[in-house]
DOGULO-402925 format. One line per field, with one value per residue (C-alpha): residue number from 1; residue in one letter; chain; x, z negated, y negated. Coordinates in steps of 0.2 Angstrom, whole numbers, plus 5000, padded with zeros to 4 digits. Example, Ala and Ser with C-alpha at 12.3 -4.5 7.8 and 13.67 -1.06 7.14 Angstrom:
# residues 2
num: c(1 2)
residuo: c(A S)
cadena: c(A A)
x: c(5062 5068)
z: c(4961 4964)
y: c(5022 5005)
***
This chain:
# residues 494
num: c(1 2 3 4 5 6 7 8 9 10 11 12 13 14 15 16 17 18 19 20 21 22 23 24 25 26 27 28 29 30 31 32 33 34 35 36 37 38 39 40 41 42 43 44 45 46 47 48 49 50 51 52 53 54 55 56 57 58 59 60 61 62 63 64 65 66 67 68 69 70 71 72 73 74 75 76 77 78 79 80 81 82 83 84 85 86 87 88 89 90 91 92 93 94 95 96 97 98 99 100 101 102 103 104 105 106 107 108 109 110 111 112 113 114 115 116 117 118 119 120 121 122 123 124 125 126 127 128 129 130 131 132 133 134 135 136 137 138 139 140 141 142 143 144 145 146 147 148 149 150 151 152 153 154 155 156 157 158 159 160 161 162 163 164 165 166 167 168 169 170 171 172 173 174 175 176 177 178 179 180 181 182 183 184 185 186 187 188 189 190 191 192 193 194 195 196 197 198 199 200 201 202 203 204 205 206 207 208 209 210 211 212 213 214 215 216 217 218 219 220 221 222 223 224 225 226 227 228 229 230 231 232 233 234 235 236 237 238 239 240 241 242 243 244 245 246 247 248 249 250 251 252 253 254 255 256 257 258 259 260 261 262 263 264 265 266 267 268 269 270 271 272 273 274 275 276 277 278 279 280 281 282 283 284 285 286 287 288 289 290 291 292 293 294 295 296 297 298 299 300 301 302 303 304 305 306 307 308 309 310 311 312 313 314 315 316 317 318 319 320 321 322 323 324 325 326 327 328 329 330 331 332 333 334 335 336 337 338 339 340 341 342 343 344 345 346 347 348 349 350 351 352 353 354 355 356 357 358 359 360 361 362 363 364 365 366 367 368 369 370 371 372 373 374 375 376 377 378 379 380 381 382 383 384 385 386 387 388 389 390 391 392 393 394 395 396 397 398 399 400 401 402 403 404 405 406 407 408 409 410 411 412 413 414 415 416 417 418 419 420 421 422 423 424 425 426 427 428 429 430 431 432 433 434 435 436 437 438 439 440 441 442 443 444 445 446 447 448 449 450 451 452 453 454 455 456 457 458 459 460 461 462 463 464 465 466 467 468 469 470 471 472 473 474 475 476 477 478 479 480 481 482 483 484 485 486 487 488 489 490 491 492 493 494)
residuo: c(M P E L G G C D E E R L R A L R V V V V G G G I S G L S T A F H L Q E A A R G R G L P L D C T L V E C E D R L G G R I V T Q R E D G F V V E G G P D C F L T Q K P W A V E L C R K L G L G E Q L L G T N D A S R K V Y V L W K G K L H K L P D G V L L I V P T R L Q P F A L S P L F S P L A K L R M G L D L I I P P R R D P G D E S V A S F V R R R L G G E A L D K I A E P M M G G I H V S D P E R Q S L L A T F P R F A D I E R K H G S L I R G M L S A R R S R P S S A G K P L P T F M T L A G G L G D L V S T L A D R L D G S R I L T S R E V V S L G A G A D G G Y R L R L S D D T Q L Q A D S V V I A T P A R H A A L L L D D V D R T L A E H L R S I R Y V S T A T V S L G F R R D T F P H P L D G F G V V I P R K E A R R I T A C T W T S T K F D G R A P S D G V L V R C F L G S P H D E R P A L L P D D E I I R T A R E E L R S L M G V D V E P V L A R V Y R W P A A H P Q Y D V G H L D L L A E I D R L R A T H P G L Y L T G S S Y R G V G L P D C I H N G A L V A E E I V S R A A E L T R L S A R V G A L E S)
cadena: c(A A A A A A A A A A A A A A A A A A A A A A A A A A A A A A A A A A A A A A A A A A A A A A A A A A A A A A A A A A A A A A A A A A A A A A A A A A A A A A A A A A A A A A A A A A A A A A A A A A A A A A A A A A A A A A A A A A A A A A A A A A A A A A A A A A A A A A A A A A A A A A A A A A A A A A A A A A A A A A A A A A A A A A A A A A A A A A A A A A A A A A A A A A A A A A A A A A A A A A A A A A A A A A A A A A A A A A A A A A A A A A A A A A A A A A A A A A A A A A A A A A A A A A A A A A A A A A A A A A A A A A A A A A A A A A A A A A A A A A A A A A A A A A A A A A A A A A A A A A A A A A A A A A A A A A A A A A A A A A A A A A A A A A A A A A A A A A A A A A A A A A A A A A A A A A A A A A A A A A A A A A A A A A A A A A A A A A A A A A A A A A A A A A A A A A A A A A A A A A A A A A A A A A A A A A A A A A A A A A A A A A A A A A A A A A A A A A A A A A A A A A A A A A A A A A A A A A A A A A A A A A A A A A A A A A A A A A A A A A A A A A A A A A A A A A A A A A)
x: c(5278 5289 5294 5313 5323 5334 5345 5355 5370 5372 5354 5355 5370 5361 5340 5335 5322 5313 5302 5293 5285 5293 5281 5279 5275 5291 5301 5295 5295 5314 5318 5311 5322 5337 5333 5327 5338 5353 5345 5346 5363 5355 5364 5351 5351 5337 5333 5318 5311 5301 5294 5294 5311 5306 5302 5287 5272 5258 5270 5277 5284 5289 5298 5297 5297 5295 5279 5279 5268 5261 5253 5247 5245 5253 5252 5250 5240 5248 5236 5243 5260 5271 5276 5279 5291 5299 5301 5311 5322 5327 5333 5319 5310 5318 5307 5290 5278 5259 5246 5241 5230 5225 5215 5208 5192 5183 5169 5157 5150 5129 5116 5134 5137 5153 5147 5160 5158 5153 5167 5166 5162 5174 5171 5157 5152 5144 5152 5147 5133 5129 5140 5131 5117 5121 5126 5114 5122 5111 5090 5082 5077 5094 5098 5086 5091 5108 5102 5092 5109 5109 5093 5093 5098 5113 5113 5117 5123 5141 5143 5148 5137 5140 5147 5132 5121 5127 5127 5107 5105 5115 5113 5102 5103 5108 5122 5128 5125 5134 5147 5149 5149 5160 5174 5173 5170 5183 5197 5196 5189 5175 5154 5148 5135 5148 5162 5163 5164 5174 5186 5187 5182 5179 5181 5163 5157 5167 5159 5143 5146 5152 5142 5126 5131 5141 5141 5141 5157 5167 5165 5168 5184 5189 5188 5197 5210 5226 5233 5250 5263 5272 5262 5250 5258 5243 5230 5238 5259 5271 5288 5294 5301 5287 5283 5296 5309 5304 5305 5322 5327 5319 5329 5347 5345 5344 5363 5361 5348 5349 5335 5332 5323 5313 5310 5295 5291 5286 5286 5286 5288 5296 5315 5329 5331 5314 5312 5305 5311 5307 5310 5311 5309 5324 5327 5338 5333 5333 5331 5322 5320 5305 5294 5284 5272 5271 5259 5242 5233 5227 5246 5250 5235 5244 5261 5250 5239 5253 5256 5238 5222 5211 5220 5225 5204 5201 5217 5206 5189 5195 5191 5200 5194 5205 5208 5219 5224 5230 5240 5236 5249 5244 5251 5244 5240 5228 5222 5202 5201 5205 5209 5203 5205 5211 5199 5180 5174 5161 5148 5140 5124 5132 5135 5151 5165 5178 5173 5186 5199 5212 5220 5237 5247 5235 5236 5254 5270 5281 5270 5271 5284 5278 5269 5261 5247 5243 5228 5224 5207 5203 5196 5187 5174 5169 5154 5163 5182 5180 5187 5201 5205 5205 5220 5231 5223 5206 5209 5216 5202 5189 5198 5200 5180 5175 5188 5179 5162 5164 5181 5177 5195 5195 5214 5229 5239 5258 5258 5250 5254 5241 5246 5234 5230 5223 5215 5226 5212 5207 5190 5185 5169 5158 5165 5181 5189 5182 5188 5205 5205 5202 5219 5228 5222 5228 5245 5250 5250 5265 5276 5289 5275 5269 5256 5255 5250 5236 5223 5222 5221 5223 5226 5235 5257 5255 5245 5255 5272 5266 5261 5278 5286 5273 5279 5295 5296 5289 5301 5316 5307 5304 5321 5328 5317 5322 5342 5339 5330 5347 5362 5351 5350 5367 5371 5365 5371 5389)
z: c(4729 4739 4756 4758 4767 4783 4781 4764 4771 4755 4755 4773 4768 4754 4755 4736 4732 4714 4715 4699 4696 4695 4703 4718 4727 4718 4723 4741 4744 4737 4747 4764 4759 4758 4774 4786 4779 4781 4800 4806 4797 4782 4765 4752 4734 4727 4710 4704 4687 4676 4657 4652 4647 4664 4681 4693 4686 4683 4692 4677 4677 4664 4665 4651 4649 4669 4666 4679 4671 4682 4671 4684 4705 4708 4726 4742 4758 4774 4785 4780 4783 4773 4760 4772 4782 4763 4757 4774 4776 4758 4761 4752 4765 4761 4745 4753 4747 4753 4745 4743 4758 4756 4741 4745 4735 4728 4714 4709 4693 4690 4679 4669 4682 4695 4715 4727 4737 4756 4768 4781 4770 4775 4759 4759 4779 4784 4800 4799 4797 4790 4775 4770 4775 4763 4749 4733 4728 4738 4738 4755 4755 4753 4764 4779 4774 4775 4793 4796 4797 4817 4821 4807 4819 4813 4802 4812 4801 4800 4785 4768 4756 4744 4744 4735 4747 4762 4757 4752 4768 4778 4769 4754 4736 4732 4742 4732 4717 4721 4732 4735 4716 4709 4723 4733 4718 4707 4722 4719 4699 4703 4705 4719 4715 4715 4726 4741 4758 4770 4756 4752 4765 4780 4793 4789 4793 4812 4815 4811 4822 4834 4834 4827 4815 4803 4807 4824 4823 4815 4824 4837 4828 4827 4845 4852 4839 4849 4851 4845 4843 4827 4812 4806 4788 4772 4771 4753 4749 4736 4729 4724 4709 4704 4711 4699 4710 4722 4709 4704 4722 4726 4713 4716 4735 4729 4728 4735 4720 4703 4693 4675 4663 4648 4653 4655 4665 4657 4669 4688 4693 4707 4708 4709 4726 4733 4729 4714 4696 4684 4665 4658 4642 4637 4642 4658 4672 4690 4706 4719 4738 4739 4726 4726 4712 4714 4696 4694 4698 4682 4676 4691 4687 4670 4683 4694 4681 4682 4700 4706 4694 4710 4715 4697 4698 4710 4704 4690 4695 4701 4688 4679 4674 4659 4661 4653 4661 4647 4654 4645 4649 4646 4646 4661 4651 4639 4651 4657 4671 4688 4693 4712 4717 4716 4703 4697 4701 4686 4693 4680 4679 4670 4655 4653 4641 4657 4673 4685 4681 4692 4691 4693 4698 4711 4718 4719 4719 4704 4693 4680 4675 4683 4666 4667 4670 4670 4673 4670 4663 4668 4654 4654 4671 4675 4665 4649 4647 4627 4630 4638 4624 4609 4601 4604 4598 4600 4621 4617 4607 4620 4634 4626 4621 4639 4647 4632 4638 4657 4659 4645 4640 4622 4619 4614 4624 4624 4628 4630 4637 4638 4648 4643 4658 4647 4662 4676 4691 4701 4707 4726 4722 4737 4744 4740 4759 4759 4739 4747 4762 4749 4741 4754 4761 4744 4743 4760 4753 4741 4755 4750 4737 4740 4732 4735 4725 4721 4716 4736 4751 4744 4728 4735 4736 4756 4755 4741 4750 4769 4762 4751 4766 4776 4764 4765 4782 4782 4770 4781 4795 4790 4785 4799 4810 4798 4800 4819 4815 4805 4819 4832 4821 4819 4837 4843 4826 4834)
y: c(4624 4620 4627 4635 4624 4630 4617 4625 4634 4642 4648 4655 4666 4674 4677 4676 4687 4692 4707 4706 4726 4741 4752 4760 4744 4734 4748 4751 4732 4732 4746 4740 4721 4730 4741 4722 4711 4725 4729 4711 4705 4695 4696 4700 4693 4706 4706 4718 4714 4729 4722 4741 4752 4762 4762 4770 4764 4777 4791 4800 4818 4827 4844 4855 4875 4879 4866 4850 4838 4822 4810 4800 4805 4824 4819 4808 4810 4812 4806 4790 4794 4780 4791 4806 4796 4788 4802 4811 4791 4794 4812 4819 4830 4847 4844 4842 4853 4854 4862 4881 4878 4898 4893 4877 4878 4864 4869 4855 4857 4855 4859 4867 4879 4879 4879 4882 4867 4874 4877 4864 4850 4834 4822 4821 4827 4844 4848 4868 4875 4893 4890 4873 4881 4895 4886 4886 4870 4861 4862 4864 4848 4841 4851 4843 4827 4829 4837 4820 4810 4816 4806 4791 4776 4765 4751 4733 4723 4724 4718 4727 4738 4750 4767 4773 4763 4772 4788 4787 4780 4792 4810 4808 4807 4822 4821 4809 4814 4830 4824 4805 4799 4814 4814 4797 4786 4799 4794 4775 4778 4768 4767 4770 4759 4742 4751 4740 4754 4744 4742 4760 4771 4761 4773 4780 4765 4766 4782 4777 4763 4771 4787 4785 4798 4806 4824 4819 4808 4820 4835 4823 4821 4838 4843 4827 4831 4832 4852 4851 4864 4861 4865 4852 4845 4851 4835 4833 4834 4831 4833 4848 4844 4832 4813 4805 4811 4798 4784 4788 4791 4776 4767 4774 4769 4750 4749 4732 4726 4720 4731 4722 4733 4728 4712 4702 4685 4673 4660 4652 4638 4627 4627 4613 4616 4619 4637 4646 4647 4662 4662 4681 4686 4685 4666 4672 4658 4668 4658 4663 4659 4669 4679 4697 4700 4719 4721 4723 4706 4702 4700 4693 4681 4675 4670 4660 4649 4633 4637 4638 4639 4644 4657 4665 4664 4674 4688 4689 4692 4710 4721 4737 4753 4762 4782 4796 4813 4826 4844 4858 4872 4894 4911 4917 4935 4926 4915 4921 4910 4916 4897 4903 4884 4867 4864 4856 4837 4834 4824 4810 4816 4832 4822 4830 4820 4824 4819 4831 4846 4850 4867 4864 4878 4886 4866 4867 4880 4876 4868 4881 4897 4915 4918 4902 4892 4872 4863 4843 4835 4819 4806 4789 4782 4767 4770 4776 4770 4776 4793 4788 4777 4792 4797 4810 4824 4819 4819 4837 4844 4836 4844 4860 4858 4856 4872 4882 4875 4877 4891 4899 4897 4899 4900 4889 4880 4883 4864 4850 4832 4816 4801 4786 4773 4760 4744 4753 4755 4742 4741 4740 4731 4725 4710 4715 4712 4694 4690 4696 4683 4669 4676 4678 4658 4653 4662 4652 4640 4644 4649 4662 4668 4687 4699 4717 4733 4742 4729 4723 4734 4756 4760 4779 4780 4778 4761 4754 4759 4750 4736 4733 4736 4726 4711 4715 4713 4697 4689 4694 4688 4675 4672 4675 4662 4649 4654 4653 4637 4630 4634 4627 4610 4613 4616 4599 4590 4595)
***
């Protein structure tokens, strides 16, 4: 593709950018483009194109009869600050809502029974002796094996490995089966046997390298945490009205951009003036100096087949997994379970038809009316996507049968909502970072072309927001530099 030139006065007056994809990554990119361009005094002509009739991607919030139902993600991690920062920048700071940490218990299903995850287990690492020693979840040999992490020498090879390999090596097989597989694999909807440690949980590799032991490293981090006069944020937060409010507020703030929904980009090619030309499904033609593809990698590959076949093939090699969620609302006075925690994760070896269940009305306030409760079940996994592709009535029936078996819940729901996410979860397989390096190298040969989204450097909302912001800053910085160079040329010629 031709590089954006610096001598066309009209183009320098308005930086033309097309963002393809209206999920959180595309919205974040467009918003931060506006902010960065205004900060540098650069006029911006930005168009966001979304093939669906709504924005937000997998962020879907439905409010009905006092229930707040999330179809996709229901919260974001605060240790990565970018989602919290964006909410505050958008004026949503007062709407930020933390988890009810007084009820912060997570259960693990094992041999058909719910076992409380011991206090002090940080994701996979035990950091408190007594709760761990007394827990019936782990066998005596497993407890001993996990304790050997303190003396097992660190791995010297700096290369990537699977999450399963890492956990077995440091903590043993039971830690993998009962904690890492349902929790670490569940966060990314990934198979730990194929899941890249460096692409998904690089902190654990850093801890092993620095401290030689996960337990020692986590204890050191806890001791060295700076004291603060302010109350620390909860680990997870959301918005009181649901994450859909983030999407609608972002869309409202794109006052300097055009938003085109229900239109698909069907071709991408070289523009007549050295940029890019995009054709939409309604035959609209768009000219752009920069194009940001903020769609899943497999969709980006379709657009880039005629631009760079090798780049497209690399993007196509990123695998995806299908899932579904079903939220069920019940009357509180008929519900037989106390919901005394955030929910239950289910290891693959339990061979259940759901992979987890979030007790939503306990996890967050305001998710159910005062006389109701809300739970959410997850179906579909890297090993078996079929449950996620069933008809709605079968998904609801499956979830109800599992709740009856696991929690004794045999009452009629007053609300049932299914959300299906076919091929929606990118898989960061071992070697993912090497794949990204090659994708970046190939993309860089096409100035003005950018890729962002959950397929690349983080699946959570904070990462998607941050990576969109980084792309926006790179685009505007490049345009500002071209503007400066053009001004210098003009001054010399005069």
